[in-house]
C-alpha positions as CSV (number, residue, x, y, z in Angstrom):
1,M,-118.7,125.8,80.5
2,K,-116.6,123.1,82.1
3,I,-118.1,120.2,84.0
4,I,-116.4,119.1,87.1
5,I,-117.2,115.6,88.4
6,I,-116.4,115.2,92.0
7,I,-116.5,111.7,93.5
8,L,-117.2,111.7,97.2
9,I,-117.7,108.7,99.5
10,G,-121.2,107.3,99.2
11,F,-122.4,109.6,96.4
12,L,-121.6,111.3,93.1
13,A,-121.8,115.1,92.9
14,V,-121.8,116.9,89.5
15,S,-121.4,120.7,89.4
16,C,-121.0,123.2,86.6
17,S,-119.0,126.3,86.4
18,N,-119.3,129.3,84.0
19,D,-115.5,129.7,84.0
20,A,-114.2,128.4,80.7
21,P,-110.5,127.4,80.5
22,K,-108.5,130.5,79.7
23,E,-106.8,130.3,76.3
24,S,-103.2,131.2,76.3
25,E,-102.5,134.7,75.1
26,L,-99.6,135.8,72.8
27,V,-97.2,138.0,74.8
28,S,-94.3,138.5,72.4
29,I,-92.5,137.3,69.2
30,T,-88.7,137.6,69.0
31,T,-87.3,137.5,65.5
32,N,-83.6,137.0,65.0
33,Y,-81.9,137.3,61.6
34,Y,-78.7,135.3,60.9
35,A,-76.1,135.4,58.1
36,D,-73.8,132.3,58.1
37,N,-75.1,131.8,61.7
38,I,-74.0,135.3,62.8
39,L,-76.8,137.4,64.3
40,W,-77.0,140.7,62.3
41,D,-80.5,142.0,63.3
42,S,-83.3,141.3,65.8
43,S,-86.8,142.7,66.6
44,K,-89.1,141.9,69.5
45,Y,-92.8,142.4,69.1
46,Y,-94.9,142.9,72.3
47,Y,-98.6,142.1,72.4
48,S,-101.4,142.9,74.8
49,N,-104.9,141.4,74.4
50,S,-103.7,139.9,71.1
51,K,-102.8,143.3,69.7
52,L,-99.3,144.5,68.7
53,E,-98.4,147.3,71.1
54,D,-94.6,147.8,70.8
55,V,-91.7,146.7,68.6
56,K,-88.1,147.1,69.9
57,N,-85.2,146.6,67.5
58,L,-81.6,145.6,68.0
59,D,-80.4,149.1,67.2
60,K,-82.7,150.5,69.9
61,S,-85.2,152.0,67.5
62,R,-88.8,151.2,68.3
63,T,-92.4,151.6,67.2
64,N,-95.5,152.1,69.5
65,Y,-99.0,151.3,68.3
66,S,-102.4,152.7,69.3
67,Y,-105.9,151.5,68.4
68,N,-109.4,152.8,67.8
69,N,-112.4,150.5,67.8
70,N,-110.1,147.4,67.6
71,L,-108.4,148.7,64.5
72,I,-104.9,150.1,64.3
73,A,-104.9,153.9,64.5
74,T,-101.3,155.1,64.7
75,A,-97.8,153.7,64.7
76,S,-95.2,156.1,66.3
77,N,-91.6,155.4,65.0
78,Y,-88.7,156.4,67.3
79,E,-85.0,156.6,66.5
80,P,-82.5,154.9,68.8
81,D,-82.0,158.2,70.7
82,G,-85.8,158.4,71.4
83,F,-86.5,161.1,68.7
84,L,-90.0,160.7,67.1
85,F,-89.1,160.8,63.4
86,S,-92.5,159.8,62.0
87,T,-96.1,158.7,62.8
88,N,-98.1,156.4,60.6
89,K,-101.8,157.1,60.5
90,Y,-104.5,154.6,59.4
91,T,-108.1,155.2,58.3
92,F,-110.7,152.4,57.6
93,D,-114.2,152.3,56.2
94,S,-117.2,150.7,57.8
95,N,-116.1,147.3,56.3
96,D,-112.7,147.5,58.0
97,R,-111.0,148.2,54.7
98,L,-108.0,150.4,54.7
99,T,-108.8,153.6,52.9
100,E,-105.9,155.9,53.8
101,F,-102.4,155.4,55.1
102,A,-100.3,158.5,55.9
103,V,-96.7,158.9,57.1
104,V,-96.4,162.2,59.0
105,L,-92.7,163.2,59.4
106,S,-91.3,165.2,62.4
107,D,-91.6,168.5,60.4
108,N,-95.3,167.7,59.7
109,S,-94.6,167.0,56.0
110,E,-96.7,164.0,54.8
111,I,-96.6,161.1,52.5
112,K,-100.1,159.7,51.8
113,Y,-101.8,156.7,50.2
114,T,-105.5,156.8,49.4
115,I,-107.2,153.5,48.5
116,T,-110.5,153.6,46.5
117,Y,-112.5,150.4,46.2
118,N,-114.5,149.7,43.0
119,E,-116.4,146.6,41.7
120,T,-113.6,145.2,39.5
121,T,-110.6,147.4,40.5
122,I,-108.9,149.1,43.4
123,L,-107.1,152.4,43.0
124,V,-104.2,153.4,45.2
125,T,-103.1,157.0,44.9
126,Y,-99.7,158.0,46.3
127,K,-98.9,161.6,47.0
128,H,-95.5,162.9,48.3
129,Y,-95.1,166.1,50.1
130,I,-92.7,167.4,47.4
131,G,-95.6,167.2,44.9
132,N,-95.0,163.8,43.2
133,S,-98.0,161.5,42.7
134,I,-98.6,158.0,41.3
135,V,-101.8,156.1,40.7
136,Y,-101.8,152.3,40.8
137,E,-104.7,150.1,39.6
138,F,-105.3,146.6,41.0
139,G,-107.5,144.3,39.0
140,L,-110.0,142.0,40.8
141,N,-111.5,138.6,39.7
142,A,-115.0,137.4,40.5
143,N,-113.7,136.2,43.9
144,K,-112.4,139.7,44.8
145,Q,-108.8,138.4,44.6
146,I,-106.2,140.8,43.3
147,I,-105.0,139.5,40.0
148,S,-103.0,142.4,38.5
149,K,-101.2,145.6,39.3
150,K,-100.2,148.4,37.0
151,T,-99.3,152.1,37.1
152,I,-101.9,154.2,35.3
153,S,-100.4,157.7,35.9
154,V,-97.3,159.4,37.2
155,N,-97.6,163.1,38.1
156,G,-100.8,163.2,36.1
157,A,-99.2,161.7,32.9
158,P,-99.2,158.2,31.5
159,P,-96.4,156.0,32.8
160,K,-93.3,155.1,30.8
161,A,-93.5,152.3,28.3
162,N,-91.2,150.1,30.5
163,S,-93.4,150.5,33.5
164,L,-93.8,147.0,35.0
165,R,-97.2,145.2,35.3
166,Y,-97.7,142.4,37.8
167,Q,-99.8,139.3,37.5
168,Y,-101.1,137.3,40.5
169,T,-102.1,133.6,40.0
170,Y,-104.2,131.6,42.5
171,E,-105.1,128.0,43.1
172,G,-108.4,128.1,44.9
173,Q,-107.9,130.7,47.7
174,N,-104.1,130.5,47.7
175,L,-101.7,132.9,45.9
176,V,-99.3,130.6,44.1
177,S,-97.2,132.9,41.9
178,V,-96.5,136.4,40.9
179,T,-94.8,137.6,37.7
180,S,-93.9,141.0,36.2
181,F,-94.2,142.1,32.6
182,N,-92.3,144.8,30.8
183,A,-94.4,145.9,27.8
184,E,-91.5,147.7,26.2
185,T,-89.3,144.6,26.0
186,N,-92.1,142.0,26.1
187,V,-90.3,140.2,28.9
188,T,-92.2,138.3,31.6
189,T,-90.2,137.7,34.8
190,P,-91.2,135.2,37.5
191,L,-90.9,136.9,40.9
192,V,-92.2,134.4,43.5
193,T,-93.9,131.0,43.8
194,Y,-95.5,129.6,47.0
195,T,-96.3,126.1,48.1
196,Y,-98.8,125.4,50.9
197,G,-99.7,122.9,53.5
198,T,-103.1,122.2,54.9
199,E,-103.0,124.5,57.8
200,K,-105.3,127.5,57.6
201,N,-104.0,131.1,57.7
202,E,-106.1,132.2,60.7
203,A,-103.5,132.7,63.5
204,D,-101.6,135.6,62.0
205,P,-101.4,138.4,64.6
206,S,-102.2,141.0,61.8
207,K,-105.9,140.0,62.1
208,H,-106.0,141.8,65.4
209,M,-104.6,144.9,63.8
210,Y,-106.6,145.2,60.6
211,G,-110.1,143.9,61.4
212,K,-112.2,141.6,59.4
213,A,-110.6,142.7,56.1
214,W,-107.1,141.9,57.6
215,K,-105.9,139.9,54.6
216,M,-106.5,142.6,52.1
217,N,-105.3,145.3,54.4
218,S,-102.1,143.3,55.0
219,F,-101.6,143.2,51.3
220,F,-101.9,146.9,50.9
221,M,-99.5,147.5,53.8
222,V,-96.9,145.6,51.8
223,I,-97.7,147.8,48.8
224,V,-97.3,151.1,50.7
225,N,-94.0,149.8,52.1
226,G,-92.6,149.2,48.6
227,G,-93.4,145.6,48.1
228,N,-95.6,143.9,45.5
229,Y,-96.9,140.7,47.0
230,T,-97.5,138.7,50.2
231,S,-98.9,135.2,51.0
232,Q,-101.0,136.7,53.8
233,V,-103.9,137.0,51.3
234,S,-104.1,133.2,51.1
235,E,-106.4,130.7,52.8
236,N,-103.5,128.4,53.9
237,I,-100.1,129.0,55.4
238,F,-97.2,128.5,52.9
239,S,-94.6,125.9,53.6
240,S,-91.9,127.1,51.1
241,Y,-91.3,129.7,48.5
242,K,-89.0,130.5,45.6
243,E,-88.1,134.1,45.0
244,G,-85.5,134.7,42.3
245,T,-82.6,132.4,43.1
246,R,-83.8,132.0,46.7
247,N,-85.4,128.7,47.6
248,A,-86.7,129.1,51.1
249,T,-88.1,126.5,53.4
250,I,-90.1,127.2,56.6
251,N,-90.2,124.9,59.6
252,R,-93.0,125.5,62.2
253,E,-93.0,124.1,65.7
254,Y,-96.0,123.9,68.0
255,S,-96.7,123.6,71.7
256,N,-100.1,123.0,73.3
257,G,-101.7,123.7,69.9
258,K,-100.0,127.1,69.5
259,I,-97.2,128.0,67.2
260,S,-94.0,128.3,69.2
261,K,-91.2,128.7,66.7
262,T,-90.7,129.3,63.0
263,T,-87.4,128.9,61.1
264,T,-86.9,130.2,57.6
265,E,-83.8,129.2,55.8
266,Y,-82.4,130.0,52.3
267,V,-79.1,130.7,50.5
268,S,-78.7,134.2,49.2
269,S,-77.5,135.1,45.7
270,S,-74.1,135.7,47.1
271,N,-74.0,132.2,48.6
272,I,-74.6,133.3,52.2
273,A,-76.7,131.0,54.4
274,M,-79.6,133.1,55.7
275,K,-81.8,132.1,58.6
276,I,-84.8,133.9,60.3
277,V,-85.9,132.5,63.6
278,S,-89.1,133.7,65.4
279,V,-89.9,132.5,68.9
280,Y,-93.4,133.0,70.3
281,E,-94.1,133.6,74.0
282,Y,-97.5,133.1,75.6
283,K,-99.0,133.5,79.1
């Protein structure tokens, strides 16, 4: 409720309105990728009612999203010529946790990930349409944070001795480092370290796609897309990170209390100055 005080000659009138000030709504995010200040890729993300609805890329490929009960249901992926080459399908449980992610190709063949939640572990089962299968096990601590990842079977058999295991380390509610371990060579390799500011990680648009379990769901979407970690699981927003030889810094700009621009900069292993710039538009 907003209170409007109107001063008229001879008396003071106070009136109340039930119309709260309308909060600005995210319309789009344009992300440009530069190498030595030369644009080499770009994507524009379009939003409606805080939900991602469409992504258009520099090469004219695009993705359209649909929702069911405020959770993402499908993502339809189109090639530059408009051909629908795959559809991603998402299934959630009553706690908004992702339980199945499937990629259905244009010929109806399917790649599927099934996620099973237990008290101290989470199992992710990968099945490919040609018959291959892999089962990953993620260990949880008492705070239900993911602290480890390992492969427990490949096509029904134990994994090779050099199969990597991953360790996740936290400070409070923030993921600060990830390492890999090769049991065959007994070698531990640092993969990434994050540093954080004081700003809370609550404005990420993914929360409007993945429901109340959006942080964990965001993590598993990284996993099913071939990654091994993301700072989205953290309580705060990271301010810099080190990944291999890459030392990246992130600068965030704000307008009217909303993030308006982010710039990530680092030098690649081949000594190329890389920059990622995202510009946010509101209405």
